[in-house]
Each structure stands twice: as C-alpha cells, then as structure tokens.
PDB file of N, CA, C and O in Angstrom:
ATOM      1  N   MET A   1       0.911  -0.891   0.147  1.00  0.00           N
ATOM      2  CA  MET A   1       0.370   0.542   0.046  1.00  0.00           C
ATOM      3  C   MET A   1       1.259   1.280   0.242  1.00  0.00           C
ATOM      4  O   MET A   1       2.143   1.223   1.098  1.00  0.00           O
ATOM      5  N   GLU A   2       0.958   2.462  -1.018  1.00  0.00           N
ATOM      6  CA  GLU A   2       1.249   3.243  -1.130  1.00  0.00           C
ATOM      7  C   GLU A   2       0.097   4.788  -0.402  1.00  0.00           C
ATOM      8  O   GLU A   2      -1.046   5.140  -0.692  1.00  0.00           O
ATOM      9  N   THR A   3       0.968   5.253   0.447  1.00  0.00           N
ATOM     10  CA  THR A   3       0.511   6.273   1.483  1.00  0.00           C
ATOM     11  C   THR A   3       1.378   7.592   1.241  1.00  0.00           C
ATOM     12  O   THR A   3       2.606   7.540   1.186  1.00  0.00           O
ATOM     13  N   ALA A   4       0.674   8.744   1.105  1.00  0.00           N
ATOM     14  CA  ALA A   4       2.103  10.179   1.193  1.00  0.00           C
ATOM     15  C   ALA A   4       2.193   9.989   2.367  1.00  0.00           C
ATOM     16  O   ALA A   4       1.551   9.206   3.067  1.00  0.00           O
ATOM     17  N   ILE A   5       3.253  10.923   2.731  1.00  0.00           N
ATOM     18  CA  ILE A   5       3.694  11.792   3.607  1.00  0.00           C
ATOM     19  C   ILE A   5       3.237  12.958   3.499  1.00  0.00           C
ATOM     20  O   ILE A   5       3.152  13.529   2.412  1.00  0.00           O
ATOM     21  N   ILE A   6       2.825  13.552   4.785  1.00  0.00           N
ATOM     22  CA  ILE A   6       1.907  14.791   5.087  1.00  0.00           C
ATOM     23  C   ILE A   6       2.611  15.743   6.528  1.00  0.00           C
ATOM     24  O   ILE A   6       2.765  15.413   7.704  1.00  0.00           O
ATOM     25  N   LYS A   7       2.915  16.990   5.806  1.00  0.00           N
ATOM     26  CA  LYS A   7       3.446  18.083   6.339  1.00  0.00           C
ATOM     27  C   LYS A   7       2.374  17.879   7.689  1.00  0.00           C
ATOM     28  O   LYS A   7       1.159  17.717   7.572  1.00  0.00           O
ATOM     29  N   ILE A   8       3.089  17.925   8.925  1.00  0.00           N
ATOM     30  CA  ILE A   8       2.421  18.158  10.242  1.00  0.00           C
ATOM     31  C   ILE A   8       3.321  19.178  11.441  1.00  0.00           C
ATOM     32  O   ILE A   8       3.825  18.838  12.512  1.00  0.00           O
ATOM     33  N   GLY A   9       3.267  20.865  10.602  1.00  0.00           N
ATOM     34  CA  GLY A   9       3.310  21.438  12.041  1.00  0.00           C
ATOM     35  C   GLY A   9       5.125  21.484  11.114  1.00  0.00           C
ATOM     36  O   GLY A   9       5.102  21.088   9.948  1.00  0.00           O
ATOM     37  N   ASN A  10       6.273  21.868  11.583  1.00  0.00           N
ATOM     38  CA  ASN A  10       7.525  21.486  11.463  1.00  0.00           C
ATOM     39  C   ASN A  10       8.131  20.358  10.851  1.00  0.00           C
ATOM     40  O   ASN A  10       9.097  20.572  10.118  1.00  0.00           O
ATOM     41  N   SER A  11       7.666  19.000  11.050  1.00  0.00           N
ATOM     42  CA  SER A  11       7.510  17.655  10.984  1.00  0.00           C
ATOM     43  C   SER A  11       7.096  17.235  10.000  1.00  0.00           C
ATOM     44  O   SER A  11       6.896  18.060   9.108  1.00  0.00           O
ATOM     45  N   LYS A  12       6.776  15.730   9.716  1.00  0.00           N
ATOM     46  CA  LYS A  12       5.946  15.042   8.987  1.00  0.00           C
ATOM     47  C   LYS A  12       5.820  14.236   9.145  1.00  0.00           C
ATOM     48  O   LYS A  12       6.870  13.609   9.285  1.00  0.00           O
ATOM     49  N   GLY A  13       4.482  13.394   9.292  1.00  0.00           N
ATOM     50  CA  GLY A  13       3.582  12.366   9.466  1.00  0.00           C
ATOM     51  C   GLY A  13       2.975  11.455   8.518  1.00  0.00           C
ATOM     52  O   GLY A  13       3.185  11.967   7.418  1.00  0.00           O
ATOM     53  N   LEU A  14       2.246  10.226   8.340  1.00  0.00           N
ATOM     54  CA  LEU A  14       1.382   9.296   8.131  1.00  0.00           C
ATOM     55  C   LEU A  14       0.443   9.728   8.340  1.00  0.00           C
ATOM     56  O   LEU A  14       0.371  10.514   9.285  1.00  0.00           O
ATOM     57  N   ARG A  15      -0.887   9.381   7.450  1.00  0.00           N
ATOM     58  CA  ARG A  15      -2.308   9.403   8.080  1.00  0.00           C
ATOM     59  C   ARG A  15      -2.461   8.247   7.528  1.00  0.00           C
ATOM     60  O   ARG A  15      -1.972   7.828   6.478  1.00  0.00           O
ATOM     61  N   LEU A  16      -3.510   7.481   8.640  1.00  0.00           N
ATOM     62  CA  LEU A  16      -3.914   6.094   8.228  1.00  0.00           C
ATOM     63  C   LEU A  16      -5.157   6.488   8.140  1.00  0.00           C
ATOM     64  O   LEU A  16      -5.523   7.466   8.792  1.00  0.00           O
ATOM     65  N   SER A  17      -6.053   5.777   7.294  1.00  0.00           N
ATOM     66  CA  SER A  17      -7.399   5.492   7.654  1.00  0.00           C
ATOM     67  C   SER A  17      -8.162   5.065   8.705  1.00  0.00           C
ATOM     68  O   SER A  17      -7.737   4.473   9.697  1.00  0.00           O
ATOM     69  N   LYS A  18      -9.674   5.479   8.399  1.00  0.00           N
ATOM     70  CA  LYS A  18     -10.049   4.393   9.763  1.00  0.00           C
ATOM     71  C   LYS A  18     -10.409   3.344   9.873  1.00  0.00           C
ATOM     72  O   LYS A  18     -10.862   2.871  10.915  1.00  0.00           O
ATOM     73  N   THR A  19     -10.278   2.754   8.799  1.00  0.00           N
ATOM     74  CA  THR A  19     -10.291   1.218   8.153  1.00  0.00           C
ATOM     75  C   THR A  19      -9.162   1.062   9.150  1.00  0.00           C
ATOM     76  O   THR A  19      -9.121   0.998  10.378  1.00  0.00           O
ATOM     77  N   ILE A  20      -8.228   1.022   8.147  1.00  0.00           N
ATOM     78  CA  ILE A  20      -7.164   0.586   9.243  1.00  0.00           C
ATOM     79  C   ILE A  20      -6.855   0.483  10.564  1.00  0.00           C
ATOM     80  O   ILE A  20      -6.520  -0.597  11.051  1.00  0.00           O
ATOM     81  N   LEU A  21      -6.958   1.866  11.440  1.00  0.00           N
ATOM     82  CA  LEU A  21      -7.239   2.019  12.596  1.00  0.00           C
ATOM     83  C   LEU A  21      -8.018   0.859  13.524  1.00  0.00           C
ATOM     84  O   LEU A  21      -7.776   0.382  14.632  1.00  0.00           O
ATOM     85  N   GLU A  22      -8.970   0.662  12.624  1.00  0.00           N
ATOM     86  CA  GLU A  22      -9.941  -0.666  13.553  1.00  0.00           C
ATOM     87  C   GLU A  22      -9.213  -1.368  13.387  1.00  0.00           C
ATOM     88  O   GLU A  22      -8.477  -1.649  14.333  1.00  0.00           O
ATOM     89  N   LYS A  23      -9.011  -2.070  12.018  1.00  0.00           N
ATOM     90  CA  LYS A  23      -8.506  -3.302  11.278  1.00  0.00           C
ATOM     91  C   LYS A  23      -7.419  -3.848  12.802  1.00  0.00           C
ATOM     92  O   LYS A  23      -7.554  -4.916  13.399  1.00  0.00           O
ATOM     93  N   TYR A  24      -6.307  -2.663  13.152  1.00  0.00           N
ATOM     94  CA  TYR A  24      -5.516  -3.062  13.417  1.00  0.00           C
ATOM     95  C   TYR A  24      -5.363  -3.058  15.127  1.00  0.00           C
ATOM     96  O   TYR A  24      -4.385  -3.401  15.791  1.00  0.00           O
ATOM     97  N   ASN A  25      -6.522  -2.608  15.531  1.00  0.00           N
ATOM     98  CA  ASN A  25      -7.109  -2.273  16.922  1.00  0.00           C
ATOM     99  C   ASN A  25      -5.960  -0.876  17.532  1.00  0.00           C
ATOM    100  O   ASN A  25      -5.646  -0.789  18.719  1.00  0.00           O
ATOM    101  N   ILE A  26      -5.414   0.218  16.335  1.00  0.00           N
ATOM    102  CA  ILE A  26      -4.542   1.331  16.593  1.00  0.00           C
ATOM    103  C   ILE A  26      -5.312   1.976  17.526  1.00  0.00           C
ATOM    104  O   ILE A  26      -6.507   2.005  17.233  1.00  0.00           O
ATOM    105  N   LYS A  27      -4.920   2.648  18.841  1.00  0.00           N
ATOM    106  CA  LYS A  27      -5.590   3.234  19.595  1.00  0.00           C
ATOM    107  C   LYS A  27      -5.052   5.149  19.051  1.00  0.00           C
ATOM    108  O   LYS A  27      -5.268   5.769  18.010  1.00  0.00           O
ATOM    109  N   ASP A  28      -4.254   5.567  20.439  1.00  0.00           N
ATOM    110  CA  ASP A  28      -3.364   6.285  20.833  1.00  0.00           C
ATOM    111  C   ASP A  28      -1.951   6.624  20.274  1.00  0.00           C
ATOM    112  O   ASP A  28      -1.516   7.658  19.768  1.00  0.00           O
ATOM    113  N   LYS A  29      -1.414   5.496  20.512  1.00  0.00           N
ATOM    114  CA  LYS A  29      -0.079   5.149  20.168  1.00  0.00           C
ATOM    115  C   LYS A  29       0.093   3.921  19.189  1.00  0.00           C
ATOM    116  O   LYS A  29      -0.645   3.037  18.754  1.00  0.00           O
ATOM    117  N   VAL A  30       1.294   4.253  19.063  1.00  0.00           N
ATOM    118  CA  VAL A  30       1.925   2.559  18.338  1.00  0.00           C
ATOM    119  C   VAL A  30       3.424   2.202  18.724  1.00  0.00           C
ATOM    120  O   VAL A  30       4.004   3.076  19.367  1.00  0.00           O
ATOM    121  N   GLU A  31       3.977   1.307  18.493  1.00  0.00           N
ATOM    122  CA  GLU A  31       5.183   0.765  18.620  1.00  0.00           C
ATOM    123  C   GLU A  31       5.841   1.513  17.061  1.00  0.00           C
ATOM    124  O   GLU A  31       5.265   1.702  15.989  1.00  0.00           O
ATOM    125  N   MET A  32       6.902   1.739  17.376  1.00  0.00           N
ATOM    126  CA  MET A  32       7.956   2.149  15.982  1.00  0.00           C
ATOM    127  C   MET A  32       9.101   2.024  16.394  1.00  0.00           C
ATOM    128  O   MET A  32       9.777   2.610  17.239  1.00  0.00           O
ATOM    129  N   ILE A  33       9.430   0.314  14.987  1.00  0.00           N
ATOM    130  CA  ILE A  33      10.609  -0.629  14.998  1.00  0.00           C
ATOM    131  C   ILE A  33      11.394  -0.297  14.223  1.00  0.00           C
ATOM    132  O   ILE A  33      10.830  -0.516  13.151  1.00  0.00           O
ATOM    133  N   LEU A  34      12.710   0.248  13.936  1.00  0.00           N
ATOM    134  CA  LEU A  34      13.457   0.167  12.964  1.00  0.00           C
ATOM    135  C   LEU A  34      14.275  -0.385  13.018  1.00  0.00           C
ATOM    136  O   LEU A  34      15.176  -0.380  13.856  1.00  0.00           O
ATOM    137  N   GLU A  35      14.036  -1.349  11.573  1.00  0.00           N
ATOM    138  CA  GLU A  35      14.657  -2.559  11.320  1.00  0.00           C
ATOM    139  C   GLU A  35      15.001  -3.050  10.023  1.00  0.00           C
ATOM    140  O   GLU A  35      14.207  -3.416   9.156  1.00  0.00           O
ATOM    141  N   LYS A  36      16.387  -3.026   9.951  1.00  0.00           N
ATOM    142  CA  LYS A  36      17.204  -3.739   8.359  1.00  0.00           C
ATOM    143  C   LYS A  36      16.531  -2.325   7.532  1.00  0.00           C
ATOM    144  O   LYS A  36      16.863  -2.712   6.412  1.00  0.00           O
ATOM    145  N   GLY A  37      16.091  -1.474   7.356  1.00  0.00           N
ATOM    146  CA  GLY A  37      15.670  -0.624   6.426  1.00  0.00           C
ATOM    147  C   GLY A  37      14.690  -0.442   6.178  1.00  0.00           C
ATOM    148  O   GLY A  37      14.329   0.072   5.119  1.00  0.00           O
ATOM    149  N   GLN A  38      13.720  -0.934   7.387  1.00  0.00           N
ATOM    150  CA  GLN A  38      12.222  -0.557   7.330  1.00  0.00           C
ATOM    151  C   GLN A  38      11.532  -0.198   9.088  1.00  0.00           C
ATOM    152  O   GLN A  38      11.841  -0.683  10.176  1.00  0.00           O
ATOM    153  N   ILE A  39      10.753   0.600   8.795  1.00  0.00           N
ATOM    154  CA  ILE A  39      10.056   0.953   9.693  1.00  0.00           C
ATOM    155  C   ILE A  39       8.891  -0.008  10.035  1.00  0.00           C
ATOM    156  O   ILE A  39       8.360  -0.473   9.026  1.00  0.00           O
ATOM    157  N   ILE A  40       8.407  -0.386  11.114  1.00  0.00           N
ATOM    158  CA  ILE A  40       7.258  -1.590  11.223  1.00  0.00           C
ATOM    159  C   ILE A  40       6.758  -0.372  12.429  1.00  0.00           C
ATOM    160  O   ILE A  40       7.403   0.292  13.240  1.00  0.00           O
ATOM    161  N   LEU A  41       5.522  -0.442  12.146  1.00  0.00           N
ATOM    162  CA  LEU A  41       4.349   0.153  13.351  1.00  0.00           C
ATOM    163  C   LEU A  41       3.453  -1.062  13.890  1.00  0.00           C
ATOM    164  O   LEU A  41       3.044  -2.020  13.234  1.00  0.00           O
ATOM    165  N   ARG A  42       3.294  -0.843  14.965  1.00  0.00           N
ATOM    166  CA  ARG A  42       2.626  -2.013  15.339  1.00  0.00           C
ATOM    167  C   ARG A  42       2.023  -1.535  16.774  1.00  0.00           C
ATOM    168  O   ARG A  42       2.642  -0.930  17.649  1.00  0.00           O
ATOM    169  N   PRO A  43       0.673  -1.953  16.800  1.00  0.00           N
ATOM    170  CA  PRO A  43      -0.183  -1.220  17.588  1.00  0.00           C
ATOM    171  C   PRO A  43      -0.032  -1.674  19.246  1.00  0.00           C
ATOM    172  O   PRO A  43       0.264  -2.855  19.427  1.00  0.00           O
ATOM    173  N   ILE A  44      -0.165  -1.050  20.123  1.00  0.00           N
ATOM    174  CA  ILE A  44       0.589  -1.326  21.612  1.00  0.00           C
ATOM    175  C   ILE A  44      -0.440  -1.459  22.574  1.00  0.00           C
ATOM    176  O   ILE A  44      -1.094  -0.637  23.216  1.00  0.00           O
ATOM    177  N   ASP A  45      -0.418  -3.037  22.499  1.00  0.00           N
ATOM    178  CA  ASP A  45      -1.681  -3.339  23.499  1.00  0.00           C
ATOM    179  C   ASP A  45      -1.158  -3.927  24.409  1.00  0.00           C
ATOM    180  O   ASP A  45      -0.206  -4.707  24.382  1.00  0.00           O
ATOM    181  N   ARG A  46      -2.143  -3.353  25.766  1.00  0.00           N
ATOM    182  CA  ARG A  46      -2.029  -3.285  27.192  1.00  0.00           C
ATOM    183  C   ARG A  46      -3.174  -3.781  27.638  1.00  0.00           C
ATOM    184  O   ARG A  46      -3.821  -2.806  28.022  1.00  0.00           O
ATOM    185  N   PRO A  47      -3.994  -5.077  27.859  1.00  0.00           N
ATOM    186  CA  PRO A  47      -4.339  -6.061  28.108  1.00  0.00           C
ATOM    187  C   PRO A  47      -4.926  -5.760  29.847  1.00  0.00           C
ATOM    188  O   PRO A  47      -6.076  -5.685  30.281  1.00  0.00           O
ATOM    189  N   ARG A  48      -3.939  -5.670  30.363  1.00  0.00           N
ATOM    190  CA  ARG A  48      -4.133  -5.079  31.748  1.00  0.00           C
ATOM    191  C   ARG A  48      -3.542  -3.945  32.277  1.00  0.00           C
ATOM    192  O   ARG A  48      -2.815  -3.880  33.269  1.00  0.00           O
ATOM    193  N   GLU A  49      -3.943  -2.973  31.475  1.00  0.00           N
ATOM    194  CA  GLU A  49      -3.214  -1.786  32.106  1.00  0.00           C
ATOM    195  C   GLU A  49      -4.923  -1.248  33.072  1.00  0.00           C
ATOM    196  O   GLU A  49      -6.091  -1.345  32.695  1.00  0.00           O
ATOM    197  N   ASN A  50      -4.450  -0.807  34.121  1.00  0.00           N
ATOM    198  CA  ASN A  50      -5.074  -0.355  34.960  1.00  0.00           C
ATOM    199  C   ASN A  50      -6.022  -1.301  35.535  1.00  0.00           C
ATOM    200  O   ASN A  50      -7.239  -1.195  35.690  1.00  0.00           O
ATOM    201  N   TRP A  51      -5.051  -2.444  35.880  1.00  0.00           N
ATOM    202  CA  TRP A  51      -5.686  -3.644  36.692  1.00  0.00           C
ATOM    203  C   TRP A  51      -5.537  -3.264  37.973  1.00  0.00           C
ATOM    204  O   TRP A  51      -6.379  -3.507  38.839  1.00  0.00           O
ATOM    205  N   GLU A  52      -4.149  -2.468  38.230  1.00  0.00           N
ATOM    206  CA  GLU A  52      -4.103  -2.839  39.500  1.00  0.00           C
ATOM    207  C   GLU A  52      -5.054  -1.436  40.092  1.00  0.00           C
ATOM    208  O   GLU A  52      -5.402  -1.665  41.251  1.00  0.00           O
ATOM    209  N   GLU A  53      -5.420  -0.428  39.724  1.00  0.00           N
ATOM    210  CA  GLU A  53      -6.104   0.259  40.398  1.00  0.00           C
ATOM    211  C   GLU A  53      -7.651  -0.532  40.888  1.00  0.00           C
ATOM    212  O   GLU A  53      -8.244  -0.477  41.966  1.00  0.00           O
ATOM    213  N   ALA A  54      -7.937  -1.149  39.810  1.00  0.00           N
ATOM    214  CA  ALA A  54      -9.289  -2.229  39.560  1.00  0.00           C
ATOM    215  C   ALA A  54      -9.232  -3.414  40.998  1.00  0.00           C
ATOM    216  O   ALA A  54     -10.232  -3.527  41.706  1.00  0.00           O
ATOM    217  N   PHE A  55      -8.469  -3.904  41.171  1.00  0.00           N
ATOM    218  CA  PHE A  55      -7.940  -4.709  42.366  1.00  0.00           C
ATOM    219  C   PHE A  55      -7.957  -3.912  43.839  1.00  0.00           C
ATOM    220  O   PHE A  55      -8.470  -4.267  44.900  1.00  0.00           O
ATOM    221  N   LYS A  56      -7.196  -2.690  43.504  1.00  0.00           N
ATOM    222  CA  LYS A  56      -7.613  -2.098  44.600  1.00  0.00           C
ATOM    223  C   LYS A  56      -8.894  -1.443  45.115  1.00  0.00           C
ATOM    224  O   LYS A  56      -9.025  -1.377  46.337  1.00  0.00           O
ATOM    225  N   GLU A  57      -9.703  -1.030  44.454  1.00  0.00           N
ATOM    226  CA  GLU A  57     -11.164  -1.178  44.626  1.00  0.00           C
ATOM    227  C   GLU A  57     -11.650  -2.444  44.873  1.00  0.00           C
ATOM    228  O   GLU A  57     -12.360  -2.516  45.876  1.00  0.00           O
ATOM    229  N   LEU A  58     -11.462  -3.555  44.199  1.00  0.00           N
ATOM    230  CA  LEU A  58     -12.514  -4.268  45.208  1.00  0.00           C
ATOM    231  C   LEU A  58     -11.689  -4.569  46.351  1.00  0.00           C
ATOM    232  O   LEU A  58     -12.424  -5.147  47.152  1.00  0.00           O
ATOM    233  N   ASN A  59     -10.248  -4.438  46.935  1.00  0.00           N
ATOM    234  CA  ASN A  59     -10.329  -4.946  48.218  1.00  0.00           C
ATOM    235  C   ASN A  59     -11.433  -3.909  48.828  1.00  0.00           C
ATOM    236  O   ASN A  59     -12.514  -4.119  49.378  1.00  0.00           O
ATOM    237  N   ALA A  60     -10.669  -2.596  48.483  1.00  0.00           N
ATOM    238  CA  ALA A  60     -11.432  -1.552  49.486  1.00  0.00           C
ATOM    239  C   ALA A  60     -13.132  -2.196  49.664  1.00  0.00           C
ATOM    240  O   ALA A  60     -13.669  -2.341  50.762  1.00  0.00           O
ATOM    241  N   ASN A  61     -13.649  -2.454  48.618  1.00  0.00           N
ATOM    242  CA  ASN A  61     -14.657  -3.472  49.033  1.00  0.00           C
ATOM    243  C   ASN A  61     -15.431  -4.554  49.557  1.00  0.00           C
ATOM    244  O   ASN A  61     -16.617  -4.882  49.530  1.00  0.00           O
ATOM    245  N   ASN A  62     -14.350  -5.008  50.053  1.00  0.00           N
ATOM    246  CA  ASN A  62     -13.913  -6.573  50.032  1.00  0.00           C
ATOM    247  C   ASN A  62     -14.651  -7.413  49.363  1.00  0.00           C
ATOM    248  O   ASN A  62     -15.594  -8.142  49.668  1.00  0.00           O
ATOM    249  N   ASP A  63     -14.003  -7.170  48.284  1.00  0.00           N
ATOM    250  CA  ASP A  63     -15.023  -8.437  47.267  1.00  0.00           C
ATOM    251  C   ASP A  63     -13.692  -9.213  46.329  1.00  0.00           C
ATOM    252  O   ASP A  63     -13.778  -9.736  45.218  1.00  0.00           O
ATOM    253  N   ASP A  64     -12.680  -9.094  47.067  1.00  0.00           N
ATOM    254  CA  ASP A  64     -11.899  -9.966  46.411  1.00  0.00           C
ATOM    255  C   ASP A  64     -11.322 -11.092  47.051  1.00  0.00           C
ATOM    256  O   ASP A  64     -10.158 -11.194  47.437  1.00  0.00           O
ATOM    257  N   GLU A  65     -12.261 -11.954  47.135  1.00  0.00           N
ATOM    258  CA  GLU A  65     -12.400 -13.069  47.753  1.00  0.00           C
ATOM    259  C   GLU A  65     -11.792 -14.081  46.693  1.00  0.00           C
ATOM    260  O   GLU A  65     -11.840 -13.692  45.526  1.00  0.00           O
ATOM    261  N   LEU A  66     -11.278 -15.211  46.911  1.00  0.00           N
ATOM    262  CA  LEU A  66     -10.320 -16.554  46.182  1.00  0.00           C
ATOM    263  C   LEU A  66     -11.616 -17.002  46.105  1.00  0.00           C
ATOM    264  O   LEU A  66     -12.534 -17.146  46.913  1.00  0.00           O
ATOM    265  N   LEU A  67     -11.354 -17.310  44.134  1.00  0.00           N
ATOM    266  CA  LEU A  67     -12.766 -18.251  43.723  1.00  0.00           C
ATOM    267  C   LEU A  67     -12.342 -19.885  43.875  1.00  0.00           C
ATOM    268  O   LEU A  67     -13.115 -20.832  43.730  1.00  0.00           O
ATOM    269  N   LEU A  68     -11.285 -19.935  44.120  1.00  0.00           N
ATOM    270  CA  LEU A  68     -10.766 -21.469  43.998  1.00  0.00           C
ATOM    271  C   LEU A  68      -9.679 -21.749  45.475  1.00  0.00           C
ATOM    272  O   LEU A  68      -8.927 -20.874  45.905  1.00  0.00           O
ATOM    273  N   ASP A  69      -9.779 -22.791  45.933  1.00  0.00           N
ATOM    274  CA  ASP A  69      -8.602 -22.739  47.507  1.00  0.00           C
ATOM    275  C   ASP A  69      -6.955 -22.324  47.176  1.00  0.00           C
ATOM    276  O   ASP A  69      -6.280 -22.457  46.155  1.00  0.00           O
ATOM    277  N   ASP A  70      -6.746 -21.944  48.087  1.00  0.00           N
ATOM    278  CA  ASP A  70      -5.058 -22.311  47.204  1.00  0.00           C
ATOM    279  C   ASP A  70      -4.691 -23.307  47.609  1.00  0.00           C
ATOM    280  O   ASP A  70      -3.494 -23.143  47.368  1.00  0.00           O
ATOM    281  N   VAL A  71      -4.761 -24.491  48.161  1.00  0.00           N
ATOM    282  CA  VAL A  71      -4.185 -25.265  47.875  1.00  0.00           C
ATOM    283  C   VAL A  71      -5.407 -26.816  47.904  1.00  0.00           C
ATOM    284  O   VAL A  71      -6.380 -26.962  48.644  1.00  0.00           O
ATOM    285  N   PHE A  72      -4.893 -27.762  46.839  1.00  0.00           N
ATOM    286  CA  PHE A  72      -6.345 -28.774  46.488  1.00  0.00           C
ATOM    287  C   PHE A  72      -6.161 -29.884  46.943  1.00  0.00           C
ATOM    288  O   PHE A  72      -5.123 -30.447  46.596  1.00  0.00           O
ATOM    289  N   ASP A  73      -6.968 -30.498  47.750  1.00  0.00           N
ATOM    290  CA  ASP A  73      -7.007 -31.270  48.617  1.00  0.00           C
ATOM    291  C   ASP A  73      -5.941 -32.671  47.855  1.00  0.00           C
ATOM    292  O   ASP A  73      -5.440 -33.535  48.575  1.00  0.00           O
ATOM    293  N   ASP A  74      -5.726 -32.647  46.080  1.00  0.00           N
ATOM    294  CA  ASP A  74      -5.051 -33.987  45.957  1.00  0.00           C
ATOM    295  C   ASP A  74      -3.735 -33.401  45.371  1.00  0.00           C
ATOM    296  O   ASP A  74      -3.053 -34.122  44.642  1.00  0.00           O
ATOM    297  N   GLU A  75      -3.436 -32.433  45.585  1.00  0.00           N
ATOM    298  CA  GLU A  75      -1.831 -31.852  45.637  1.00  0.00           C
ATOM    299  C   GLU A  75      -1.234 -32.340  46.284  1.00  0.00           C
ATOM    300  O   GLU A  75      -1.428 -32.365  47.499  1.00  0.00           O
ATOM    301  N   ASN A  76      -0.155 -32.984  45.600  1.00  0.00           N
ATOM    302  CA  ASN A  76       0.998 -33.665  46.410  1.00  0.00           C
ATOM    303  C   ASN A  76       2.701 -33.443  45.959  1.00  0.00           C
ATOM    304  O   ASN A  76       3.371 -34.027  45.107  1.00  0.00           O
ATOM    305  N   PHE A  77       3.061 -32.333  46.931  1.00  0.00           N
ATOM    306  CA  PHE A  77       4.045 -31.617  46.778  1.00  0.00           C
ATOM    307  C   PHE A  77       5.258 -32.546  47.135  1.00  0.00           C
ATOM    308  O   PHE A  77       6.255 -31.896  47.453  1.00  0.00           O
ATOM    309  N   GLU A  78       5.441 -34.111  47.164  1.00  0.00           N
ATOM    310  CA  GLU A  78       5.961 -34.777  47.742  1.00  0.00           C
ATOM    311  C   GLU A  78       7.048 -34.808  46.413  1.00  0.00           C
ATOM    312  O   GLU A  78       8.271 -34.742  46.541  1.00  0.00           O
ATOM    313  N   GLU A  79       6.175 -34.946  44.853  1.00  0.00           N
ATOM    314  CA  GLU A  79       6.774 -34.515  43.610  1.00  0.00           C
ATOM    315  C   GLU A  79       6.951 -33.524  43.342  1.00  0.00           C
ATOM    316  O   GLU A  79       6.866 -33.393  42.121  1.00  0.00           O
ATOM    317  N   TRP A  80       7.201 -32.551  43.894  1.00  0.00           N
ATOM    318  CA  TRP A  80       8.337 -31.222  43.333  1.00  0.00           C
ATOM    319  C   TRP A  80       9.408 -31.113  44.284  1.00  0.00           C
ATOM    320  O   TRP A  80       9.952 -30.035  44.522  1.00  0.00           O
ATOM    321  N   ASN A  81       9.706 -32.123  44.799  1.00  0.00           N
ATOM    322  CA  ASN A  81      11.084 -31.984  45.358  1.00  0.00           C
ATOM    323  C   ASN A  81      12.190 -32.879  45.256  1.00  0.00           C
ATOM    324  O   ASN A  81      13.264 -32.596  45.788  1.00  0.00           O
TER     325      ASN A  81
END
C-alpha cells in the first residue's frame, strides 16, 4: 500500500485511514520499530492496563475473595522435591 507523507507543523507524518486503525486496533499510540531499512508500526496492546486500580477497588469493597482454594486436596507436594 502506498501512502503520502504529509506536513504536520514542522514535522511530517503518515495519515492512517479509519479502516486501518480499526482493523489493527490502533488507539492513541503505536510502537515504532526500526529494523533492516524498514519502519514497522505495531499497535500497543496493554490488556492489563489499570488492573492495579481495579484490584485496589475490589479490596476496598471487600470483594476480592478467592474463587478457588489456594491448595487442592489432591495436591502432592512430594513430587516437587
């Protein structure tokens, strides 16, 4: 695919279509990789972003109970020695 380089203030940039942004799940930022004469743009995927705040809120609401027991009845720790 060929695309034009456009002027953005004192810099230049690429314009990506809405279709490309949606298809590759590109939001506000991309990772730019410079490799062997190529520029690779990769969407930044942070699936666990803001989990820390969510866990703190769960704890504050006393809603952070374990769904499974820590140790199962049939666990055999001997085989790990």
